[in-house]
N, C-alpha and C positions, 0 to 999 in steps of 0.2 A: 388208636388208645383209647378205649374207656375207662372214664375216671369210674373208682370202686368208693363203695358208700363205707365210712368207717375206718379210713386210711388214718387220718391223722390222730385220733385217739388212740389207735394201738400204737403209733411210734411213740407218741405222749406217755402211754402207759409204761413202755418198756425205757422210756429215758427216766423216769422216776425211779425204775429200780436198778438201772446199769447203765446210763449214762454217766458222761464224765461232768464233775461240778467244783473238780479243784484244782484246775489247770490256773497258773497264774493269771492270764486275761480273765478267767472268768470270776475275779476279785474286783469290787468296785468296778463293773462294766460302765467306765465312761465311751462316750464316743471314738476319743482318741486311744485309750488303751485296747480297745476292739479295734482300732484300726491297723495299728503297729502290728498285732497279730494275725489279724488276715493277709496283712503286706509279706510277712515274713513267712508266712504258713503257703503262701502259693508254690508251688512245687518243692515243698521242704518238707519234711514228717517232724512231727510233734516232739520226738525226743531230741530234735537236732536243733528246735528254736526255742526250747526253752533253756537253757542258758544265755544264747544270745538274748533274750527278751528281759530276763532278768539286768542283764549287763547295759540293755539297751536302754532301759526304763531309769534304771540308776543313773545314767549320765542325762537323760533327756526326758524327766518327768511330767513335764508339760509340751504342748504343742508351741509357745514359746520358746520354752528352751532347745526345743529343736530347731525351729527356724532362727534362731539368734548363735545357733553354732556353725562352724565351719564345715564347709563340703567334706575336706579330710579329715576331721573328727568324726562324721555320721558313715564315712565309707571306712575307718578303719574300725568301728563298733560291727559291719557289715563284712567286714574280711571274712573268706569262709563259705559263706551265706551261697553265693555266686547272684547268677542274675541282677547284676548291681545295678540293672537301669532302675530296678525298685526302688532301691535307695536313694538314688538321683530324684527320681519322680517323686518320692516322698518329703523329699527333702524342698522342694520346691511347692510342692501341694502347704505345707505347716508355714512358709511364707507367705501364701496367698491367704489360707485360714487368718493370719495375725492382720496382714495388710488390707484385706477386702472382706474380710467376715468378723473381723473383731473376737476372734478366735475361738467362734461358735460353730461348729459342722452347720452346712444345711441341714433344711428338715426334711426334703423330699430326693427320695432317689435319685431323680433327675439333679437335683441342686450338686449333690455327693457327687454324682460324675463328671461335674464340670472341672471338678481338680485331677491334676496330673496322675496318671498311673493309677486311677480308681474306675473300674467296669461296672456293669448293670448289677452283676452278682456279689462283687463284695461292696460295693454301694448299700445293696440289700441287707447284706450279714449284719454291716456295721450297724444300720438303724432300725432293724429286728431287733439286736442281741441288747445295746445298748439302752434304745428308748421303748421296744416293743412294736414299732411300726410292723404293718402289715404287710410286709414285703418279701417274696419269697424268690430264695436262691438259687443258682442251677452251675454249682461247682463240681470238679469231677467226682466228686463222692456222691452228691444228689444224682446226677448223671446216669450212673453206673446203678443206683438203686432203681430209678425210673426206667434207665433200659430193661434190666433183669424184671423189675414187676411185671411190665407192658410186653416180654419180650419183643421189644422194638427192632426190627427186621433191618433199617438201614443205619450207616454209620451216623451217629448223633452230632458229627462236625458238621455236615449237610446241613445248607440252611433252611429246608423246608422240616427238616427232623429236628433241630434244636430249636424251630419256632413252634413246634408242637408238644415237645418237652417242658418250653417254657407255660405253655397254655396247662399241661398236666401242674409242674411244679405250681401255681397261681391256686389252679383251681383247689390244691391240695392244704395250699397255707393256710390254717385257724385264723380268725376273728381275735383269738384270744392265746395267750402263752407264746407269742408271736417269737419272741427269740429264745424258750423254749422249747419250742418245734425247729427253729434253724437248728440250734446244735445239737437235736436229736437225729437230727437228717445225715448234720454231719459226722457223727459219732457211728448210726449206724453202718454208713460206707466205710468207714474209717477200722471199724472193730468188727465187723460180722458181715456185712456185703462187702468182703474182700476180693483184691483183683483175683488172686487165685486162693484156692482152699475157701470159700465163703462156708459161713458157719449155716447154716439153711435151718438147720433143726433149733436154733436158736433164736432165730428172727420172727419177730411179732406180726411178721405180714407174709410168712409161709405158705399159709392155707390158700393165697389167691394167687402168688407170686407164678407167672408163665413161665418164667425162666426155669425155678426148680421143677416144672412139670417136662423141660425137657429131658430132664436127668443130666444135664450139662449146661448149669447155670453158666459157668467163665466162657461160653461163646456170644455172651452179651456184656458189655456193649458190642456192639459189631466193630471190628478192628479199621483202624483208617487203609485204605490202601496203601500196599506197599510204594515208598519211594525209591529209586536208583540208590544203591551204596554212596555212603557219603565221601565226597570228595578228601584227599590227604593232602595237608599241607605239613612244610618242615620248615625251622628255623632255628637261630641260634641264637641263645641267651646270654650275658658278659656278667659274671659278677666280678666286677672291678673294686678293686683295695688300695687302699695307699698305706705308706709307712707307719698312719697311726692306727690302721687296723677299720678304717671306715670305710663303708661300703657306699656305691656311687647307685643313685635309684634316679627313676626319668619317670618325669609328671605323663601320662595319657592323655591325649584330648579327651574332650567332653563326651563326645559319642565315638561309637565303635566300641569292640571288643574292650573289654576291661577299661572305660567310659570313667577317664576323673580319676584312675588308681596311680598308685606309685609301680611303679616297673623295673623292667632291667633293661639295657640298651640292647636291642637287637641288630642280628646280623642275618641276612641269607645266609642259606643251609649251604649252597658251597663256596662261600668267601672267607680268605684268611680271615682268622680275629685277629692275628696279630697285627697284619698289615692295617685291615680297616680301623683298627682301636687307634692305630700310631697317627693313621691319618685324620681320623676322625678327632680324635681328643689332642694332638701335638704334642704328645709324651711318648716315652719310650716303658714299652713293656719287658719288663725284668724277670717273669716268674708266670708259666702258663699251667694249670691245673685242670686236666678234662673230669666233668661232673660226671653223675649217670644221667644218663638217655633216658627218657620216658614220654611214652603218648598220652596227652589230654584230648577228652574227647568234649565238643560242644553239641548243641542240638544240631547243628547242621553240617558240621567237618570235622574229624581228627587232625589234632596239630599233633606233631611230631617234634620234640623239644631236647635241644642239645647243649647242653650249657657247660660253660667254661669258665673257670675262674682267673683272673689275669690281674697278676700285681704289676702297680703304675710306679714308675722312679720318682714323677713330678707329681707333687700333690696341690700343684699350684694352677692346673689347667683351667682355661677360660671358660666358663659356662654360660648356656643361653638364657639369660633371664631368671626365671624362676623353674624352670625345665628339668635342669638337675639339681641334686643337691646330695653333699653327703651325711651320711647317720652312720652311728657309732653300731653296735650290732643290734642293743637292747631298740635304738630309736627306732632302725629298720624296721624291727619286727612290729613296732608300737602303729606303723602306717597306717592305711588300708592298701592292703595287698590282695594281688587276684590269688587263688589257692596254690596253682603251681610255683608262684614266683614266692610263696612264702616256702614254701618244700624245698624247692633250691637253696635259699637262705640258711634256710635253717643245716641243709647239707654241708654248705661251705662254713658256716660258723663254726659247725662239728668237726 
């Protein structure tokens, strides 16, 4: 992978004419604002992130505001974005910035990487965009651009290949306009050098792009070797309601799937929901309403969910500390909920 001259100037010239410059996090580019956007944009499309970003910044305009917020409040603003460890780590990092850094982001990539949930590429993006630091990024968009430009013949996830691509990314990083170049490379991958149907004729790098010469640029980057089919799991979720029309939610552990979020009590797929509920909560079930079953897919397995709505006779059941709590419908939907749980609650409320 031999570097090509005049790479960055072509990318920057294209950015000046065609790059995105009015996204909400491109206004007042402080390290805090850029950091929030970079975390939200991981595994998530720009169009999805924009309304979440506006709401998040309205509630937590500063790192102090985020650090002082309850985790439940932070997760409620993240509900629906998925990959909730991002929000939990962001909350932890905000507290460290307040307690250990006097609310000021570290000045080096290495320093930023010491904060929870921030890796090398994200740290470089924060510093280059907000402070103009000469620090290269290698996110998914940049990997795709570089892998196609050099027709990289090995999977970028291999350590040797990844190291070689980091060298390229650092070589091409200019000494000036570092923030613009970082944004330009992101935009190039997001708008032209897309996974499918790349718009090669509009690309500023087309004349030297090795993937374009193959007539099939989409074969790059080389895809990860296929794994075995995802395992399948199943469970039942209980929508428990009382005579006051309230819903019982259960606080999940901090670690694991949906960590720290409010969810619905779970029952094994082959267990009687009525018997389980009456034994677990020492109360009588007066009505059972089956709700629509569906499949929710995580990164590493499929989960088949069968929800049921159960009305309870006695609303004074003893709850385990803060693990369970009754909410009315509006309160329930305002909590930090996994997307499937929100869907079930909305179905039950309707």
